[in-house]
C-alpha positions, 0 to 999 in steps of 0.5 A: 596527731595520734593519741595513744590508748591503754585499756584496763581489762580484756573482758566483755568490754575491753576485748571488743574495744581493743579489737576495734582499735586494732582495726583502726580508728583515726587519731587513736592507737592502742599501745597497752593493755592490762589484764589479770591473766597474761597467758589468756591475754596474749592468746586474745591478742595474737591475731591483732595486726599491731598487738599492744603491750601487756603491762601492769596496771600502773603503766597504763598511765603512760598512754594519753587515754586510759580506759577502765574496763575492769572489775570495780575492785581494781578501780583505784589502782587504775584511776589514781595513776591516770589522774595523777598523770593528767590523762584522759580517763574513761570510766566504764565502772561508773558505780565505782566512781560514786564513792570516789568523787574526790577524784574530780578535785584531783583531776582538776588539780592535775589537768586530767579529765574524767569521761563516763560513756553513756554505756547501756543507756540512752538519753543521757544528753536529754537528762543532762539538758534537763538537769540544767533546769529544775528536775523534780524526780529521776527514777530507773527500773532495772530488770535482769534475768536472775542469773545476771544478778548472781553474786551481788553483795546486797543479795548475799548480805540479805540472803536472797538466792536469785537461783530460786526466783521463779517470778519477777521479784523486786530485790532492791529499792533505794537510791543510786548510791546504795544501789552501786554499793550493793550491785557493783557489777550490775548498776553502772547504768544507774550511776551514770544516770545519777551523774548526768542528772540530779545526783546519786542520793536523789536518783531512785532505783528499783532492781528486779530479778525477772525470769521472764526477761532475756534482756537487761531492761532499763526504764528511765523516767524524768520529771522536770520543768522542761520536759517529761522523759520516759525511756526504755532500753532492752540490752542483749547480755554479752555472752562473755558476761551476762552482767554486761550488755553488748551495747556497752563496748559499742558506747565506749567505742563511740565515745572514743571516736567522738574524741577525734571526730571532725563532726560530733553529734549530741551534747 
């Protein structure tokens, strides 16, 4: 059986994913994409062996699997039709899901499923396992080159000019819910961690603008009854979008492979 796949967005995540699907993943076929610029989209798809259709966002829900890899501003336009149609909905903008947890109840009613890939993190299996027991504390410290944080609403609201930062500077300290609202393009990792663990209100987040790093670096610490976890990941920023790590599209690709794989490793 072949499942059809649609992708919302042909940027740093969506385009590499579309290319991988075009090369071939057993049991999956890319049938449609939605993008803001149809001319650029057609140019990007010209070399594909089996180019997907470029459709409007609402038409993506005609596929069996809908992958959201677009700006958070259009999240609702992608999510609502897919969930209403009972489709499998894969979310890259995990931060956009936090203030929309009502979508889970809607998915339950329609028979849809919502999947959040691990993304640019590691160890979410261990965090999920720990959360089955008692967890005292979960923290994530994110360090990015200042340019990778430019344009974040929180920085603009507080008059923080990252272009003028010359040394490591803490620009945000709070919980994952507030971090996702203030940095919608930067902290999907914190949102994924919160969803896997003890929730956005209890997950502590620090965001640093650090001229001394060239990679998006995340340090996760979990204190639980079952284990103490410390995990560090240094992601190479995507040349197409420094806010996104090169690992993120690979994580979505691995997630898709796991949907049809005969052997799946990890919980």
